[in-house]
N, C-alpha and C positions, 0 to 999 in steps of 0.2 A: 337622634339618629337621622330621621327624615329631614330635619333642617340642615344637618351637615351635608347630606346628599344633594339637597337643593342648592346649597352654597357652592358645592363642587361643580355641579352642572352649570350654574350661573357663571362661575369663573372660567369654565371651558368655553362657554358660549361667547365670552368676551374676547376670546382668541381663536375664533372658529370662522370658517368661510371667508368672505370678503373682508370681514372685520380684521382677520388675522393679517391680511396684506396691508391694511391701513396701519395696524399697530407696528408692522415691520418698517413701514415708511417713517413713522414717528421715531422709532428707535434709530434709524439711519440719521435722521435730523439731529438727534441728540449726540450721536457719535461724531458727526461732522462738526458740530459746534464745539465739541471738546478738543478736536485736533486743529481747529482753524488757526489759533495763535501760533502753533508750531509748524504750520505748513511750509513757510519760507525756510525755516531751519532744516527741515527734511530735504527740501530742494537743494540747499547748499551742500548737505552731506552727500547727495547723489548728483553732483553737478555734471559729471560726465554723461550720465543717462539722460538727464533733462536737456542738456545741450544737443545731444544726438536727436532727441525727439523734436526739439525746436527746429533744427536744421532740416529734418525730413519734412515737417509740415510746411516749412517755407518753400520747399521744392514742390509739394503736393498742391498747395492752395495758391491760386493766382493773387497777387496783391491788388488792392483797390476793389475788392468784391464784397458783396453783402454776405456776412457770415453769421450763422446762428450756432452757438456752442452750448450743447447740453452737458451738464455736470462739468462746468468750467473751472471748478475749484477757485483758486485765487486769481484767475484771469490771465496768467502769463502767456499761455499758449494762444489765446485769442488775440492778445496784443502782438504776438510774434508774427502772425500772418498778415498784419497791416490791412485790415478791412476798411472799406469806405464806410460801411455801417456794421458795427459789431455788437451783437447782443449775447450776453452770457447768462445762463440759467444755472442756479445752484440751490440746494435744498435747505441750507442754513443761512440765517440772517448774518451770522458772524462771518462766514465765508464771503457773502455778498458785500458786506461793508468793507472788508479788507481789499477785495477786488476793485470796488468802486473808488476807494481812496488811492489805490495804486495806479489805476488807469482811468482817470476822469473823462477821457475822450470817448470811452466805450460805455455801454449801458448794461447794467447787471440787474437781474431780478430774482427774487426768492420764489421758488416753486418746485414742486415735485415734477419731474419730466412727464409723468403720467397725467398730470393735471394741466400742464402748460399749453396754452393756445395763444396765438398772435395772428392777427389778420394781415399778413404780408408774406411775400415769398423771398427766398434767399438763393444765392448762387452756390453756396456750400453750407452743409449742415454737419457739424462735427458732434458725434455722440461718443463721449469719452468714458472709458472704464465701465463697461456694461456689466462687469462682474457682480456688482451688488444691486443691479436694477431689478425691481420687483415684477413689472409687467411690460416686457419688451414689445410684445405684439401690439398692445394698446398704444404705446409711444410711436411705433413705426407707422401705424395706421393714421394716427393724428397728424403726423408730420407731412402727409400727402398734401394737406392744405397749404403747406409752406414751400412746395416744390413746383418748379417749372420743368419744361422738357430737358433743359441743360443742367439742372441742379444735380450736384453730386453729394451723396450721403457718405460720410467717412466715419467708420466705426473703429475705435481704438480699444484693443483688449490685450490681455496677456495670454500666452500659450498655456493651455491647461496642463501640459506636461511639467511645467515649472511649479505646480501647486505645492508639492512637499518642500521644495527649496524656499519658497516664499514664506511658508509657515515658520521655517527655521529662521529665516532672515528677520521676521518680525520679533521672534523671541529673543534674538540677539540684538535687537534694537538698531538694526542697520537699514531698516525699511519702515516707511510710515505705516502705522497700524490701520488695517482695513476692517470693514464690516464683513459679516458672513458673506462668503463668495459663492456665486454660481460659476462653475468652470465650463465655459463653452468652447467646443472645438470650432474650427473654421466651418466644418460641415454643419454643425448645429446652427451657427449664425446664418449660413446660406439658406438653410431650410426656413428659418424665421423670416428672412427677407422675402423669399418666394411667396409664402402664404400671406405676407403683408403688402404685396404689390410692388416689389422691387426686383431688379436683376443685378446679381453680383457681377462686377466687371473685372476686378483684380484683387489679389491678396498680396500685400507687401509684408515681408518678414524681415526683421532686423534685430541685431544684437544677440550674438551667441554668448557674449560675456558683458553684462551691463555695468561693470566697474572698470575703472581706468588703471591699467598697468602699461607703462611705456612700451611701445613696439608690439607687445603681446596683444593688447586690445585692438590695435589697428590691424594686425594680421588676421585675427579671428573675425572681427566685425567688418573689415574692409574687403576681405577676400573670401574666406571660408563661408561666411554667412550668406554669400551670394550664389553659392554652388547648389545645384539641384539636389534634392533629398536632404543634404545637410541643413539647408535653410529651414527645414521643418522643425528643427530643434531650437530655433531662435526664440528669444524671450518675448518679443513684442510682435503682434500681428495687427495689421491695419487693413481693413477691408473697404473697398470703394464700390458703391452701388449706384444705380440710377433708378429713378421712379418710372414705373410704367404708366405714363399719363396719357390721357386722351388728346390726340393731336387734331389739328384742323383737318377737315376733309380734304383729300388730295385735289379734288376739283376746284378748291378755293386757293390752291397754292400756285404761285408764279414760278416758272422755271427759266433759268438762263443757261444756254449751252455756249460755253466759251471754247472757241475753235482757234488754237494757235496755228498760224500759217507762215511759212517761208517758202516761196516758190511752189505754190500749190494751185496755180491757176486752173489746171484741168480738173481739180476735184471740187471746186467751189459750187458749181451748179448742182452737182450730185449731192453735196451736203445739204443745200437748201431744199432740194427735192425730196431727199430721203429722210431727213430728221423729222420725226413725227411731232404733231402738236401734243403737248403734255400739260396737265394741270389746267389752271384758268387761262394763262397765256404762256407762250413759249417765245423767248427772245433769243436770237442767234447773234452772238457777239464774236465777230471775226477780228482776230488780232493779227494784223499784217506786220511782220517783223522785217521791214525793209526788203521786201521781195524785189527781184529784178526781172521777173517774167510776166509782169502785168497782173499779179494777183489782186492788188487793190482796185484796179480798174474793173476787173471781173466782179468783185464784190459790189461795186457801185452799180454795175449793170444788173446784178441780181436784185438790188434794191428797187430798180425800176421795173424789172420783169415780174417781180412777186410783191406787189404793193400790199397784199393781204397778210404778209408775214412781217414780223418785227425783226428787222435786220440792222445791226450796227457795225460800223467799221471803226476800229480802234487802231491807232498807230502804235506799234510796239517800239521798245527802246533800242532794239538792234544789238542786244548784249548776249542773251541766250534764251532758250525756251522758257525757263523758269520765270525770268523777269517779264517775259511776254505774257505768260499766264497770269501773273500777279496783276499786271496792267488790266487784263480782261476782267479779272475778279472785281477790281475796284470800279470798273465801268458798268458792271452788271447790276441789275436791279431786282432780280428774282429772289424768291425765298430759298430756292434750291439752286446750287451751282454745279454744273456738269462740265468736265473737261472732255472734249472729243478731239483727238489729233486730226489735223487737216489732211493727213494721208488717207483717212477713211479705211484703214486696215482693220479697225474694229467696226462692226456693222452698226450704223446709226439706228437701224430698226430695233436694236436691243436696248436702247436707252430707257424705254418705259420700265424695264425690269429694275433698273437702278432707282428710278423715281418711286416705284412701288415699295422697294425695300426701305428707303429712307422715310418716305411719307407714311408708311405703315408702322413706323416705330421699331422696325427690326434692326436698324443700325443707324448710326450718326455719321459714319464715314464708310462709303462703299468703294472698295478697291476692285477694279477689273482684273481678272486672271485669264491670261491667254494660254496657260499651260495645262488646261484640263481637257478641253475638246481637242480632237485631232486637228492639225493644221496642214495646209498645203506645204509641199516639200521645200519650196524656196521662200516661204513667208518670213522666216527668221533664220539668220546665219547661225551656224553651229556654235561659233564662239559666243555669240550673244545668248544662245539657248543655255549653254553650259554655265555661263556667268550668272544668268537669271536663276538657275536651279541652285547654284552655290549660295547666292545671296538670299534666296528664299529660306534656306536653313538658318542662316545668320539672323535674319529678321524674325523668324519664328521664335528664336531664343530671346532676342532683344525685346520683342513686343509681348512675349508670353502667350502667343496664339499663332495658329497656322496662317502664314502668308505665303502663297505659292508664287506670286508674280509681283516683284517690287517695282518693275519699270513699265508696267502697262499704263499708257497715257490716260485711260478712261477712269476717272475718279469723280465721286459725287459727295458733296458736303452741304450742310446748311450755311447760308451766307452769314448768319449770326455767329457760327463757329469759325468761319474764315476770319472774322474780326478779332477773335481770340487767338487764332493761330498766327495772324500777321505779325504781332510783336515778337514771336519766336523765330521768324525767318532770319536767316544769317547768324543763328546762334549755335550751329551744329559743327563748328570747327573748320569748315572749308566751304568752298563755293559749290553748290549743287546746280549744275547746268540745266538739269531737266526738271527739278522741283519735286520729283516723286518721293525722294527720301525725306526731304524737309516736311512734306505733308504728312507722311506716315509717322515719322518721329514726333512731330508736334501733336498729331492726333492722339498718339499714345501717351505723351506727356500730360495732356489734358484729360486722359481717361475717357476718350470718346469710344463708343461702341463701334468696333471695326468689323466689317464683313467682307469676305472674299466672294466675288460673284463671277462665275465663269462666263467668258465671252468667246464668240467665234472670231478667229483671227485669219486674215486673208492677205494675199500679196497686194502690194500697192500697184495701181495701174497707171499712175502718172507721177513723174518726179523721181527723186532719189532719197534714200534714207539719210537722216542727219546723224544717226548713231554710228559715228566713225571713231577712230583712235581708241579702239577697244581696250588696249592695255592701260593707257592714261586714264580713261574713264574708270576702269576697274580699280586702279590704285586710289583714285579720288573717292570712290565708293567705300573702299576699305577704311580710309581715313574718317569718313563720316560715321561708319559703323563703330570705330574706336570711340569717337566722341559721343555717339549714341549710347554705347555701353557705359561710359562714365556718368552720363546724365540719367539714363533710365534705370540702370542697375545699381550704380553707386550713389546716385542722388546728388551729383555736383557737376 
């Protein structure tokens, strides 16, 4: 009798505490090994679902980047995103062998995610199907070693509301058999991210109906799945987060203030005098866009009068403000890029607030907002004000966050992120004369952390506004919003 009790206790101890988690991992490995030979068959059976998944990840992950994929299965998704360096991690040798033979240009390794460590950083980390993960917090904390400031963590999971239907689907053999599942809500995952040192940026929800029926699937998944509230019923949820990493001290960062100018001669000296020194060095990049009032000569005079300041004169292409700003960005050398319109209607003295926001890690794209503080009566035309308020509502929907002022010229980004945004310029369906929409849309496409920062807006004291032809500009902005909807909401 005593021996039987001791045997029972010993058996319990073998599956108790941390040992129970290790046993669960081994059981997962056995399960994955058993279904590995059938994985491609299951993918073929559910071709519509997996094609939608591949299409979305192609939209989400920039090509030619360093990608780490945890729980990569047979590697098809890692291959889909076309990485410059792709490393897949799977728990069974059988899955790894199939993936490596299918995609020899990529590297696959056998490891539990909880145990995996590699001494390098990545641009994207995909953590797929966390439903059967044993210790998520341990994995998330370990992944910090693989993150830089710009790294994006992408977590792919199922909506827990679908749990009963998935159980039925497995019994009917229309879905790949899964190991015991944890059913996380988006709120659960966000909480795990917070305590593990990450900030949730966005939740993408897709597929109200993961099977293909002509017209019906397109209507449900292409339209109804994008509507607020209804999208919470979608089958798949993909969360994008950023690591909260230690940044370089702001006093070590170089700042470039890009000042687009067209006939702003009377504002040049005020700009040089009033723009504060920020970071380690502050360079003033004046982009003269074929001015006829002597703006370029005034900039040259400032270079002589203020030899202690770093002042550059860049010749703009004479096409529009956006092209002028891009020219300035390319000529700038700072870690942080600031746009300050040459009319100085936004106070230059407030630029350190923008630098503090981005250098402190609170945002990666800081957008000035003129519509918070009260402004002088004649600072902005009523038609421009009404249009701005209308487009703020549209943009808040498209970007899934509040953006009150889409056309404020004062914006701040990291120069390294400008290099990522640049290939997306001119891909939003029409010409953006001002550049504000292209920057905001591209920042959202890359899942940068966007922050609205209130600024004081004043009347210009020299020159005339360039924001004319309000109706034509409004129609062009609507066209950009249409293409923004297609890309940001529909994923194409």
